[in-house]
GUKOL-369411 format. One line per 2 residues: number of its first residue (from 1); their letters; for each residue x, y, z of C-alpha. Coordinates in steps of 0.1 Angstrom, whole numbers, plus 5000, padded with zeros to 4 digits. Each point is the difference from the previous one (the first is absolute). Layout:
REM GUKOL-369411
NUM = A = X Y Z | ...
This chain:
REM GUKOL-369411
1 = XX = 7363 4831 9125 | 4976 5032 5011
3 = XX = 4999 5032 4971 | 5025 5015 5032
5 = XX = 5023 4973 4999 | 5000 5002 4962
7 = XX = 5006 5037 4998 | 5028 4996 5028
9 = XX = 5018 4973 4982 | 4998 5021 4967
11 = XX = 5019 5031 5018 | 5024 4979 5017
13 = XX = 5014 4983 4968 | 5007 5035 4985
15 = XX = 5021 5000 5033 | 5019 4969 4992
17 = XX = 5032 5018 4995 | 5005 5016 5027
19 = XX = 5032 4994 5023 | 4991 4990 5034
21 = XX = 5016 5004 5031 | 5003 5007 5037
23 = XX = 5026 5022 5024 | 5028 4980 5014
25 = XX = 5024 5025 5002 | 5006 5012 5038
27 = XX = 5019 4983 5026 | 4990 4980 5031
29 = XX = 5012 4982 5030 | 5003 4967 5003
31 = XX = 4990 4985 5039 | 5019 5003 5027
33 = XX = 4985 4965 5010 | 5025 4986 4972
35 = XX = 5029 5023 5008 | 4997 5017 4968
37 = XX = 5000 5040 5017 | 5035 5003 4990
39 = XX = 5004 4983 4969 | 4973 5015 4986
41 = XX = 5012 5034 5013 | 5033 4995 4984
43 = XX = 4988 4984 4966 | 4976 5027 4994
45 = XX = 5030 5030 5007 | 5017 4982 4970
47 = XX = 4977 5001 4979 | 4999 5033 4975
49 = XX = 4975 5014 4982 | 4969 4975 5001
51 = XX = 4990 4993 5039 | 4998 4966 5003
53 = XX = 4974 4978 5025 | 5020 4978 5021
55 = XX = 4981 4963 5004 | 5002 4970 5022
57 = XX = 4991 4976 4974 | 5029 4977 5002
59 = XX = 4998 5009 5043 | 5034 5026 4997
61 = XX = 4994 5033 4989 | 5008 5006 4963
63 = XX = 4991 5022 4971 | 4973 4990 4982
65 = XX = 5020 5005 4967 | 5023 4974 5017
67 = XX = 4973 4974 5008 | 5003 4967 4975
69 = XX = 4963 4997 4995 | 4969 5019 4990
71 = XX = 4983 5024 5024 | 4988 5033 5006
73 = XX = 4997 5024 5029 | 4976 5028 5011
75 = XX = 5022 5023 5022 | 4982 5024 5023
77 = XX = 5000 5027 4978 | 4983 4980 4971
79 = XX = 4974 4985 5024 | 4998 5038 5010
81 = XX = 4999 5015 4968 | 4973 4975 4988
83 = XX = 4975 4999 5031 | 5007 4968 5006
85 = XX = 4974 4991 5033 | 5004 4961 4999
87 = XX = 4999 4967 4982 | 4981 5005 4964
89 = XX = 5018 5035 4998 | 5036 4983 4997
91 = XX = 4987 4972 4983 | 4990 5019 4972
93 = XX = 5033 5022 4999 | 5018 4971 4994
95 = XX = 4997 4980 4964 | 5008 4967 5010
97 = XX = 4978 4995 5025 | 4961 4995 4996
99 = XX = 4972 5000 5021 | 4963 4987 5008
101 = XX = 4977 5009 5029 | 4967 5009 5012
103 = XX = 5014 5028 5019 | 5025 5009 5029
105 = XX = 5013 4969 5021 | 4984 4977 4971
107 = XX = 5025 5003 4972 | 5027 4974 4991
109 = XX = 5030 5011 4973 | 5018 4983 4977
111 = XX = 5035 5004 4979 | 5008 4993 4964
113 = XX = 4964 4985 4995 | 5003 4969 5027
115 = XX = 4967 5000 5009 | 4986 4976 5020
117 = XX = 4964 4988 5003 | 5006 4978 5027
119 = XX = 5018 4981 5024 | 5007 5001 5038
121 = XX = 5027 5026 4993 | 5010 5039 4985
123 = XX = 5022 5001 4975 | 5013 5036 5008
125 = XX = 5021 5003 5034 | 4990 5030 5020
127 = XX = 5021 5020 5027 | 4997 5025 5027
129 = XX = 5036 5004 5006 | 5022 4967 5002
131 = XX = 4965 4984 5007 | 4976 4984 4981
133 = XX = 4964 5004 5003 | 4988 4977 4973
135 = XX = 4963 4994 5002 | 4976 4995 4974
137 = XX = 4983 5038 4995 | 5027 5021 5009
139 = XX = 4996 5026 5028 | 5002 5038 4988
141 = XX = 5030 5012 5012 | 5001 5037 5006
143 = XX = 5026 5013 4979 | 5012 5032 5022
145 = XX = 5041 5002 5018 | 5005 4974 4973
147 = XX = 5039 5000 4991 | 4994 4979 4966
149 = XX = 4979 4971 4986 | 5015 4978 4982
151 = XX = 4988 4971 4974 | 5020 4970 4986
153 = XX = 4989 4985 4972 | 5003 4963 4994
155 = XX = 5004 4971 5024 | 5013 5010 5033
157 = XX = 5005 4970 5017 | 5035 4998 5015
159 = XX = 4998 5035 5024 | 4966 5002 4998
161 = XX = 4980 4966 5003 | 4969 5005 5016
163 = XX = 4977 5005 4969 | 5024 5012 4973
165 = XX = 4992 4980 4971 | 4997 5027 4977
167 = XX = 5014 5028 5013 | 5002 5021 5037
169 = XX = 4989 5035 5013 | 5017 5017 5028
171 = XX = 4992 5034 5018 | 5028 5012 5018
173 = XX = 4988 5024 5028 | 5025 5029 5013
175 = XX = 5019 4988 5036 | 5009 5024 5029
177 = XX = 5030 5020 4992 | 5024 5002 5028
179 = XX = 5011 5039 5014 | 4975 5017 4981
181 = XX = 4964 5012 5007 | 4978 5009 4974
183 = XX = 4966 4997 4988 | 4976 5007 4979
185 = XX = 4956 5005 4990 | 4985 4996 4969
187 = XX = 4962 5013 4993 | 4979 4991 4968
189 = XX = 4963 5010 4985 | 4986 4978 4975
191 = XX = 4969 4990 4977 | 4991 4980 4974
193 = XX = 4991 5021 4969 | 4963 4985 4997
195 = XX = 5003 4985 5038 | 5004 5015 5032
197 = XX = 5025 5017 5021 | 5033 4986 5024
199 = XX = 5027 5009 5017 | 5029 4985 5022
201 = XX = 5019 5010 5026 | 5035 4982 5010
203 = XX = 5032 5011 5015 | 5032 4980 5020
205 = XX = 5025 5013 5023 | 5037 4985 5008
207 = XX = 5017 5008 5031 | 5033 4993 5015
209 = XX = 4996 4985 5034 | 5038 4993 5007
211 = XX = 5027 4998 4981 | 4997 4960 4994
213 = XX = 4958 5007 4998 | 4977 5012 4974
215 = XX = 4961 4996 5000 | 4983 5010 4970
217 = XX = 4958 4998 4993 | 4978 5006 4976
219 = XX = 4962 5004 5001 | 4970 5016 4972
221 = XX = 4964 4997 4993 | 4987 4997 4965
223 = XX = 4961 5006 4990 | 4998 4990 4963
225 = XX = 4966 5010 4984 | 4981 4975 4977
227 = XX = 4994 5007 4962 | 4973 4967 4996
229 = XX = 4962 5007 5004 | 4975 4972 5007
231 = XX = 4971 5011 4982 | 4957 4988 5002
233 = XX = 4999 4970 4981 | 4966 5014 4989
235 = XX = 4982 4963 4997 | 5029 4992 4978
237 = XX = 5032 4983 4998 | 5030 5014 4980
239 = XX = 4991 4982 4967 | 4960 5015 5002
241 = XX = 4982 4972 5010 | 4974 4999 5030
243 = XX = 5022 5001 5034 | 4976 4967 5008
245 = XX = 5013 4967 5016 | 4977 4976 4985
247 = XX = 5002 4972 5033 | 4976 4979 4983
249 = XX = 4975 4997 4970 | 4966 4988 5017
251 = XX = 4997 5024 5032 | 5001 5036 4994
253 = XX = 5011 4998 5036 | 5036 4986 4993
255 = XX = 5006 5037 4978 | 5022 5025 5016
257 = XX = 5005 5039 4986 | 5037 5013 5010
259 = XX = 5004 5031 5011 | 5027 5019 5011
261 = XX = 4987 5034 5006 | 5014 4999 5034
263 = XX = 5037 4994 4988 | 5003 5025 4977
265 = XX = 5027 5026 5004 | 5023 5023 4981
267 = XX = 5038 4996 5004 | 4996 4967 5022
269 = XX = 5033 4987 4999 | 5020 5022 5024
271 = XX = 5030 4986 5020 | 5006 5014 5038
273 = XX = 5032 4991 5009 | 5025 5006 5030
275 = XX = 5038 4980 5009 | 5031 5011 5013
277 = XX = 5037 4985 5008 | 5021 5002 5025
279 = XX = 5038 4989 4999 | 5028 4999 5023
281 = XX = 5036 4999 4989 | 5026 4994 5026
283 = XX = 5037 4992 4999 | 5014 4984 5034
285 = XX = 5035 4994 4987 | 5020 5010 4970
287 = XX = 4989 4979 4977 | 4967 4985 5012
289 = XX = 4966 5017 4991 | 4968 4988 5014
291 = XX = 4968 5013 4978 | 4966 4989 5015
293 = XX = 4969 5018 4978 | 4962 4997 5001
295 = XX = 4980 5012 4973 | 4959 4998 5003
297 = XX = 4970 5010 4978 | 4963 5002 5003
299 = XX = 4984 5007 4964 | 4962 4993 4996
301 = XX = 4985 5004 4966 | 4969 5002 4988
303 = XX = 4981 4988 4966 | 5016 4982 4973
305 = XX = 5031 5019 4978 | 4983 4988 4963
307 = XX = 4967 5006 4977 | 4979 4986 4984
309 = XX = 4999 5011 4965 | 4963 4991 4993
311 = XX = 4991 5024 5028 | 5020 5028 4988
313 = XX = 5036 5012 5008 | 5010 5002 5034
315 = XX = 4969 4980 5007 | 4985 4974 5020
317 = XX = 4970 4984 5013 | 5007 4986 5033
319 = XX = 4971 4985 5022 | 5023 4997 5035
321 = XX = 5029 5015 5014 | 5032 4994 4994
323 = XX = 5030 5009 5028 | 5034 4991 5007
325 = XX = 5012 5004 5031 | 5040 4988 4997
327 = XX = 5021 5007 5033 | 5037 4987 4998
329 = XX = 5032 5008 5022 | 5040 4986 4990
331 = XX = 5022 4996 5026 | 5038 4993 4991
333 = XX = 5035 5000 5018 | 5033 5003 4977
335 = XX = 5029 4994 5024 | 5033 5008 4976
337 = XX = 5038 4992 5009 | 5033 4980 4998
339 = XX = 5012 4967 5016 | 5036 5003 4988
341 = XX = 4999 5010 4965 | 4966 4988 4994
343 = XX = 4975 5021 4987 | 4966 4988 5025
345 = XX = 4962 5012 4996 | 4970 4985 5021
347 = XX = 4969 5011 4981 | 4965 4995 5024
349 = XX = 4970 5003 4988 | 4963 4998 5015
351 = XX = 4968 5010 4976 | 4968 4996 5009
353 = XX = 4971 5012 4982 | 4958 5005 5005
355 = XX = 4975 4999 4972 | 4964 5006 4999
357 = XX = 4979 5003 4968 | 4970 5004 4991
359 = XX = 4987 4995 4966 | 4968 5004 4981
361 = XX = 4997 4966 4982 | 4971 5004 4986
363 = XX = 5006 4997 4961 | 5010 4963 5010
365 = XX = 4959 4993 5007 | 4991 5020 4970
367 = XX = 5026 4979 4980 | 4986 4965 5018
369 = XX = 4964 5013 4992 | 5001 5005 4963
371 = XX = 5010 4959 4995 | 4963 4996 5006
373 = XX = 4977 4971 5018 | 5027 4978 5017
375 = XX = 5018 5026 5016 | 4973 5019 5017
377 = XX = 4999 4976 5033 | 5034 5018 5008
379 = XX = 4985 5033 5003 | 4961 4995 5008
381 = XX = 4998 5006 5041 | 4973 5007 5019
383 = XX = 5001 5023 5036 | 4984 4981 5029
385 = XX = 4983 5029 5010 | 4974 5001 4965
387 = XX = 4990 4968 5001 | 4967 4982 5016
389 = XX = 4992 4961 5002 | 5024 4970 5001
391 = XX = 5009 4969 4983 | 4984 4992 4968
393 = XX = 4973 5034 5008 | 5033 5024 5003
395 = XX = 4996 5029 4981 | 5023 5031 5000
397 = XX = 4999 5037 4986 | 5031 5015 5010
399 = XX = 5030 4992 4978 | 5034 5007 5011
401 = XX = 5021 5029 4981 | 5020 4971 4981
403 = XX = 5030 5027 4991 | 5033 4988 5016
405 = XX = 5026 5014 5015 | 5033 4988 5010
407 = XX = 5024 5003 5031 | 5032 4995 5005
409 = XX = 5022 4997 5034 | 5038 4991 4999
411 = XX = 5028 5003 5021 | 5034 4997 4989
413 = XX = 5032 4993 5018 | 5036 4999 4988
415 = XX = 5030 4992 5024 | 5037 5004 4978
417 = XX = 5029 4996 5012 | 5033 5000 4978
419 = XX = 5034 5000 5006 | 5031 5005 4975
421 = XX = 5039 5006 5000 | 5024 5017 4980
423 = XX = 5035 4989 4994 | 5031 5026 5007
425 = XX = 5006 5022 4973 | 5034 4992 5005
427 = XX = 4991 4966 4980 | 5006 4998 4961
429 = XX = 4962 4995 5001 | 4972 5006 5018
431 = XX = 4970 4982 5007 | 4967 5002 5020
433 = XX = 4984 4971 5017 | 4972 4989 5023
435 = XX = 4971 4990 5007 | 4962 5008 5001
437 = XX = 4968 4988 5020 | 4962 5010 4998
439 = XX = 4970 4992 5014 | 4971 5013 4986
441 = XX = 4959 4994 5010 | 4971 5013 4986
443 = XX = 4968 4996 5012 | 4970 5000 4977
445 = XX = 4963 5007 5013 | 4977 5008 4966
447 = XX = 4961 4997 5003 | 4986 5000 4962
449 = XX = 4964 5014 5018 | 4966 5008 4997
451 = XX = 4987 5027 5028 | 4973 4979 5021
453 = XX = 5010 4966 4986 | 5005 4988 5034
455 = XX = 4963 5007 5006 | 4987 4987 4972
457 = XX = 4963 4978 5001 | 5004 4963 5005
459 = XX = 4977 4976 4981 | 4992 4964 5018
461 = XX = 4982 4975 4977 | 4976 4978 5018
463 = XX = 5007 4971 4975 | 4994 4982 4970
465 = XX = 5016 5021 4968 | 5037 4997 4990
467 = XX = 5008 5021 5027 | 4992 4971 5029
469 = XX = 5033 4992 5010 | 5009 5037 5011
471 = XX = 4986 5017 5030 | 5008 5035 4992
473 = XX = 5006 5022 4968 | 5000 5037 4992
475 = XX = 4991 5021 4972 | 4970 5003 4982
477 = XX = 4971 4972 5005 | 4995 4971 4972
479 = XX = 4964 5011 5008 | 5011 5036 4990
481 = XX = 5014 4985 4970 | 5037 5004 5013
483 = XX = 5026 4975 4999 | 5014 4999 5037
485 = XX = 5030 4994 5011 | 5005 4974 5028
487 = XX = 5019 5006 5035 | 5017 5031 5012
489 = XX = 4997 5031 4979 | 5035 5016 5020
491 = XX = 5027 4986 5006 | 5009 5026 5031
493 = XX = 4983 5030 5004 | 4987 5014 4967
495 = XX = 5024 4989 4982 | 4990 4973 4969
497 = XX = 5031 4992 4992 | 5031 5003 5024
499 = XX = 5038 5000 4999 | 5017 4997 5033
501 = XX = 5036 4985 4996 | 5034 5002 5021
503 = XX = 5028 5003 4968 | 5032 5001 5020
505 = XX = 5034 4996 4983 | 5038 4992 5005
507 = XX = 5028 5009 4983 | 5039 4994 5005
509 = XX = 5029 5006 4977 | 5036 5003 5000
511 = XX = 5022 5022 4973 | 5032 5013 4989
513 = XX = 5005 5027 4975 | 5039 5009 4991
515 = XX = 5020 5018 4975 | 5033 4996 4986
517 = XX = 5023 5029 4979 | 5015 4977 4972
519 = XX = 5016 5032 4990 | 4995 5036 5011
521 = XX = 4974 5006 4973 | 4982 4964 4997
523 = XX = 4979 4990 5032 | 4983 4968 5006
525 = XX = 4967 4990 5022 | 4988 4969 5015
527 = XX = 4972 4991 5017 | 4980 4972 5015
529 = XX = 4969 4996 5027 | 4993 4967 5014
531 = XX = 4960 5001 5012 | 4981 4980 5020
533 = XX = 4957 5009 4999 | 4969 4986 5018
535 = XX = 4961 5014 4996 | 4971 4987 5024
537 = XX = 4967 5007 4996 | 4970 4991 5025
539 = XX = 4964 5007 4997 | 4971 4999 4982
541 = XX = 4983 5019 4966 | 4971 4993 4988
543 = XX = 4962 4999 5008 | 4971 4989 5024
545 = XX = 4999 4963 4982 | 5040 4998 4996
547 = XX = 5004 5009 5039 | 4972 4970 5006
549 = XX = 5017 4974 4982 | 5040 5010 5010
551 = XX = 5028 4981 4998 | 5034 5005 4999
553 = XX = 5029 4992 4985 | 5043 5004 5006
555 = XX = 5015 5005 4966 | 5038 4990 5009
557 = XX = 4982 4966 5016 | 4971 4995 4986
559 = XX = 4982 4989 5030 | 4967 5009 5012
561 = XX = 4992 5018 5029 | 4978 5029 5012
563 = XX = 4964 4999 5001 | 4980 4960 5012
565 = XX = 4982 4989 4967 | 4971 5000 5004
567 = XX = 4994 5029 5022 | 4972 5001 5023
569 = XX = 4978 5030 5008 | 5028 5007 5025
571 = XX = 5029 4997 4986 | 4986 5024 4970
573 = XX = 5003 5027 5020 | 5032 4992 5016
575 = XX = 5017 4994 4970 | 4991 5034 4982
577 = XX = 5040 5008 5006 | 4996 5008 5035
579 = XX = 5033 5016 5007 | 5012 4976 4974
581 = XX = 4996 4967 5025 | 4984 4983 4969
583 = XX = 5010 5016 4966 | 4985 4985 4971
585 = XX = 5038 5004 4982 | 5035 4997 5011
587 = XX = 5025 5006 4975 | 5035 4997 5006
589 = XX = 5024 5012 4971 | 5042 4994 5001
591 = XX = 5026 5010 4976 | 5034 5008 5000
593 = XX = 5023 5013 4970 | 5033 5026 4988
595 = XX = 4999 5031 4982 | 5030 5011 4978
597 = XX = 5018 5030 4991 | 5033 5006 4978
599 = XX = 5007 5032 4984 | 5032 5016 4984
601 = XX = 5003 5041 4996 | 5029 5018 4977
603 = XX = 5011 5037 5009 | 5010 5002 4969
605 = XX = 5005 5038 5008 | 4994 5022 5028
607 = XX = 4958 5005 5003 | 4998 4974 4974
609 = XX = 4987 4962 5010 | 4991 4969 4981
611 = XX = 4987 4973 5018 | 4983 4966 4993
613 = XX = 4979 4988 5024 | 4986 4963 5011
615 = XX = 4973 4996 5027 | 4973 4970 5008
617 = XX = 4970 5010 5020 | 4975 4975 5017
619 = XX = 4962 5001 5022 | 4987 4965 5013
621 = XX = 4972 4985 4989 | 4975 4989 5022
623 = XX = 4971 4974 5010 | 4963 5010 4992
625 = XX = 4971 4989 5024 | 4976 4974 4988
627 = XX = 4967 5015 4982 | 4965 4986 5006
629 = XX = 4985 4997 4965 | 4963 4987 5001
631 = XX = 5002 4984 5033 | 5032 4978 4988
633 = XX = 5034 5018 5016 | 5024 5000 4971
635 = XX = 5040 5000 5008 | 5023 5025 4985
637 = XX = 5032 4996 4990 | 5029 5023 5012
639 = XX = 5013 5023 4980 | 5037 5004 4990
641 = XX = 5030 5027 5009 | 5003 5024 4973
643 = XX = 5036 5014 4992 | 5014 5028 4979
645 = XX = 5028 5001 4984 | 5017 5035 4992
647 = XX = 5025 5001 4969 | 5011 5038 4996
649 = XX = 5027 5022 4990 | 5003 5039 5001
651 = XX = 5020 5030 5006 | 5003 5031 5021
653 = XX = 5018 5032 4984 | 5003 5038 5005
655 = XX = 5013 5020 4971 | 5020 5029 5010
657 = XX = 4981 5011 5030 | 4968 5012 4984
659 = XX = 4986 4966 4986 | 4991 4973 5020
661 = XX = 4986 4968 4978 | 4998 4963 5019
663 = XX = 4980 4971 4983 | 4994 4963 5005
665 = XX = 4986 4971 4976 | 4993 4968 5013
667 = XX = 4978 4972 4995 | 4980 4980 5029
669 = XX = 4988 4968 4997 | 4969 4993 5021
671 = XX = 4995 4961 5011 | 4970 4984 5010
673 = XX = 4978 5034 5008 | 4979 4993 5029
675 = XX = 4962 5006 4990 | 4965 4998 5024
677 = XX = 4966 4994 4978 | 4966 4999 5015
679 = XX = 4990 4961 4994 | 4958 5000 4990
681 = XX = 4982 4986 5021 | 5021 5003 5032
683 = XX = 4983 5028 5021 | 5022 5031 4983
685 = XX = 5030 4984 5014 | 5034 5001 4981
687 = XX = 5029 4977 4993 | 5037 5009 4991
689 = XX = 5015 4983 4974 | 5032 5003 4979
691 = XX = 4996 5015 4963 | 5027 4995 4985
693 = XX = 5029 5020 4992 | 5007 5035 4983
695 = XX = 5029 5020 4992 | 5006 5044 5001
697 = XX = 5023 5012 4976 | 5006 5037 5007
699 = XX = 5020 5031 5004 | 5001 5025 5032
701 = XX = 5017 5036 4993 | 5005 5033 5018
703 = XX = 5020 5031 4989 | 5007 5036 5011
705 = XX = 5009 5028 4984 | 5012 5037 5012
707 = XX = 4995 5025 4980 | 5012 5031 5016
709 = XX = 4970 5006 5024 | 4980 4974 4983
711 = XX = 5002 4964 5012 | 4981 4975 4979
713 = XX = 4993 4963 5019 | 4983 4973 4983
715 = XX = 4998 4961 5006 | 4983 4970 4987
717 = XX = 4991 4966 4998 | 4988 4976 4970
719 = XX = 4990 4965 5011 | 4986 4976 4972
721 = XX = 4987 4970 5021 | 4986 4971 4983
723 = XX = 4989 4968 5014 | 5021 4969 4983
725 = XX = 4974 4971 4997 | 4966 4992 5003
727 = XX = 4984 5006 5033 | 4979 4972 5006
729 = XX = 4969 5004 5018 | 4985 4987 5035
731 = XX = 4976 4976 5006 | 4982 4975 5025
733 = XX = 5002 4963 4994 | 4971 4985 5013
735 = XX = 5013 4962 4997 | 5029 5009 5020
737 = XX = 4984 5027 5019 | 5032 5024 5000
739 = XX = 5005 5029 4974 | 5030 5005 4985
741 = XX = 5014 5018 4972 | 4994 4981 4964
743 = XX = 5031 4983 4989 | 4999 5014 4965
745 = XX = 4978 5016 4981 | 4999 5017 4965
747 = XX = 4986 5029 4981 | 4980 4981 4975
749 = XX = 4985 5030 4976 | 5021 5027 5019
751 = XX = 5011 5029 4978 | 5008 5034 5004
753 = XX = 4967 5018 5013 | 4979 4969 5008
755 = XX = 4998 4985 5037 | 5022 4970 5005
757 = XX = 4981 4969 5012 | 4985 4998 5031
759 = XX = 5032 4977 5013 | 5024 5025 4991
761 = XX = 4995 5029 5024 | 5030 5024 4983
763 = XX = 5018 4987 4967 | 5038 5002 4995
765 = XX = 5010 5042 4995 | 4973 5010 5021
767 = XX = 5009 5033 5015 | 5011 4998 5039
769 = XX = 4973 5022 5014 | 5001 5036 5022
771 = XX = 5031 5011 4985 | 5000 5030 4975
773 = XX = 5026 4993 4971 | 5014 5031 5005
775 = XX = 5001 5026 5029 | 5017 5030 5009
777 = XX = 5003 5031 5011 | 5020 5035 4986
779 = XX = 5005 5034 5025 | 5013 5029 4989
781 = XX = 5013 5026 5029 | 5012 5038 4995
783 = XX = 5020 5010 5031 | 5005 5038 5002
785 = XX = 5002 5030 5026 | 4968 5022 5007
787 = XX = 5018 5030 5016 | 5014 4980 5031
789 = XX = 4978 4970 4996 | 5014 4968 4986
791 = XX = 4966 4990 4971 | 4993 4976 4980
793 = XX = 4974 4991 4981 | 4995 4962 4986
795 = XX = 4980 4979 4981 | 4996 4962 4997
797 = XX = 4984 4975 4974 | 4985 4969 5013
799 = XX = 4996 4973 4972 | 4989 4961 4998
801 = XX = 4987 4979 4972 | 4971 4979 5002
803 = XX = 5000 4964 5019 | 4977 4969 4999
805 = XX = 4980 4992 5036 | 5002 4963 5000
807 = XX = 5026 4967 4991 | 4964 4980 4991
809 = XX = 4993 5016 4962 | 4963 4996 5006
811 = XX = 4996 5015 5033 | 5023 5031 4988
813 = XX = 4977 5005 4976 | 4972 5005 5021
815 = XX = 5020 5026 5021 | 5016 5017 4965
817 = XX = 5031 5014 4996 | 5018 5032 5015
819 = XX = 5003 5023 4979 | 5038 5028 4999
821 = XX = 4997 5032 5015 | 5020 5032 5009
823 = XX = 4998 5021 5031 | 5022 5031 5003
825 = XX = 5008 5014 5033 | 5010 5041 5006
827 = XX = 5015 5012 5034 | 5022 5033 5004
829 = XX = 5015 5019 5036 | 5021 5021 5018
831 = XX = 5024 4993 5025 | 5020 5025 5025
833 = XX = 5019 4994 5031 | 4979 4972 5017
835 = XX = 4969 5007 4984 | 4982 4985 4966
837 = XX = 4967 5004 4980 | 4990 4976 4976
839 = XX = 4966 4998 4978 | 4996 4969 4980
841 = XX = 4972 4986 4979 | 5000 4962 4991
843 = XX = 4982 4984 4968 | 4996 5039 4989
845 = XX = 4975 4989 4970 | 4980 4974 5020
847 = XX = 5012 4970 4981 | 4976 4967 5013
849 = XX = 5029 4978 4993 | 4987 4963 5009
851 = XX = 5028 4977 5024 | 4978 4969 5004
853 = XX = 4965 4992 4997 | 4987 4972 5028
855 = XX = 4971 4985 5010 | 4980 4989 5032
857 = XX = 5004 4964 4995 | 5012 4977 4977
859 = XX = 5000 5015 4966 | 4979 4977 4976
861 = XX = 4968 5009 5029 | 5011 5036 5008
863 = XX = 5014 5018 4967 | 4967 5015 4997
865 = XX = 5009 5023 5029 | 5038 5003 4996
867 = XX = 5013 5035 5013 | 5029 5015 4983
869 = XX = 5028 5015 5021 | 5019 5032 4986
871 = XX = 5027 5025 5009 | 4994 5025 5023
873 = XX = 4977 5023 4988 | 5013 5039 4992
875 = XX = 5011 5010 5033 | 5020 5034 5012
877 = XX = 5008 5016 5030 | 5025 5026 5016
879 = XX = 5029 4988 5027 | 5019 5021 5024
881 = XX = 5026 4991 5013 | 5023 5009 5028
883 = XX = 5036 4986 5013 | 5019 5009 5036
């Protein structure tokens, strides 16, 4: 732990008794695509005192106080008051949600400590309106002209099946309004306390074209300044050691001094973002509506959004550029109507995304160089321009810069179709039922490369010696003290290691959820979802040696295919995954299953409800590709699906229109956790297996209190997640040429404070990673009049305790735990008629709260260059809004 972290942790503990929460008081309207506008308005008008948020978590517009599940919602006013701009902003305000990532567009969110560390499917559902856009590395949806954000805790596999094992987040946008011309604009100028300036301009307009047709449009531009400095290394690494790669012990030509002078820059992690949304609402006949919509964004982010505490506060040593260009659009169309007395909704969506990522990968080179002799051949390449002679007399003088970079180009496409119906209101019960289909294709093209590697010096040995059987090799010749690498250095382009894969998933489901009032005050809810899922992976991943000896396996049948064996010289070129005509692996995984839900809620009195909820969630398993270790191909066993069972009781109450208190107590049983490990000798490639079972015990709450002109809001979440049983390590079996989890493992001399035996990756009772035990927020708002203007002052606190970083206790020790922290936000503003002015400061005291710690490669190799990813540092600004 650094001194800064220790100080922060000490300060945090003195504030542990603070109540924490989130404002959830102001009204929202439900989506007209769900025929909810009229229902939402009617419900809101009935409520007195606290204004209610109307949600559509049950696919029907309902007061959040009457939904028998634990959920939180952020209204449009709350989002505006807390200056929410994107995913990480609103995730920070939801106590049951934690998140981890490397920056914008590279973030994953989790509920209640259900943090997957492997697998092919996300664990949290992510929806834009009615359509799932659930991918690994969630798109950073810009929050403007948004009606509300809903966060549904626990398995939501009945009505929201796509990746909703642990919970679901829904971003609900404002829809066109018939017969109303309105619009607005918002301008903001901001700055990070020790960083750069930024700002944004955004606006919307609602146009009634005819009595039955309206259009709504939104557009914005955002520029966010940076706050991390890429500083000069001055000939040394962060730990103070000389920044020299000792690529060979016998030849001074194989040493290389790293220098990042050409890449240094202050506040280098900036964001440029532009986007918009166009939506149309048409009611061709009474009782029918059609709502097509398209949303598009382009986000360019530069630099890392983490820092290396060994270098300094908010500082790094980068040796190459880091840049992500994330472009996506989502088109959707919702048709709502009635067939007889049945309510019918058809929701169709198409999502397309392209991510181009360039990432400094130098510390991967540094990590391998630190292993000493035997690993330097991975790095020592000479430029042809500096070589003379040939054969045994070859002499080279110009060492290729051995530092690496990562270049990724990913294309994601998702097509979604859902059709659902609801029984007539005249029936004594109601049932929502329907079908779901989703097709998703992810094209992955990743290069782990060294610049100029495709043009290194080749070495031909005329005969004799232990290399006489090979025609070509590269690297440092034996005669110069090197070890040589045989074959072609680059797989393609300048890439020493590449991944070229097509991943296609198909998901099908039928579902039903119904409600029946046993008595006027007692209601039972039941739901079931049958699903079928299929994952197909085809492509290549590996180094040049693997590319020259590829052999394909079809996991579903065990049949060999793909590249012929042995390969001719021509086939070695044509078999390198060109158009996937001869991929080195083709994996097929199919699974089917079902999820369930049953809930009982009792309206004890007006404004007071008690409920009990049982629900299950499911995340499919998969098949790993074979791995090459020491010249042999090892089979990898499939990993099983994981399931989550949630037992929950709770209450939702309002008292005298001045106090509102909701709470839920839950036990979640998580079976067959999917976990990815890197196998020694497998070219850095990882496999996914099952780490065993776990359980989470917790409580969530939110409360609001009105005292005259003061409103106090607080919410929080406590999660105690632990492994149930030992997590056995994975090992390669040379006799069977297979990699699998050890059948059994024992603790040996394990005791608290001592590491487990090598067979045990984590012992029974090990804490689940990346979830603080407690997370919460509290806001205090004072509303008054300033002359003829409405005015307010608000203060808010965000708090969370520390967290572990990895389930494997040995790896977690290398990373270290993150410390707890508290940050404070303040804002004030005035409003008159149609205009408003607000000032704000977030993280006012510039606390360095660490959310996660990440590495460039496997933790065991790259922990020495890990980076901390903090909450946003001190950030302040002024906003002006105009409505018409």
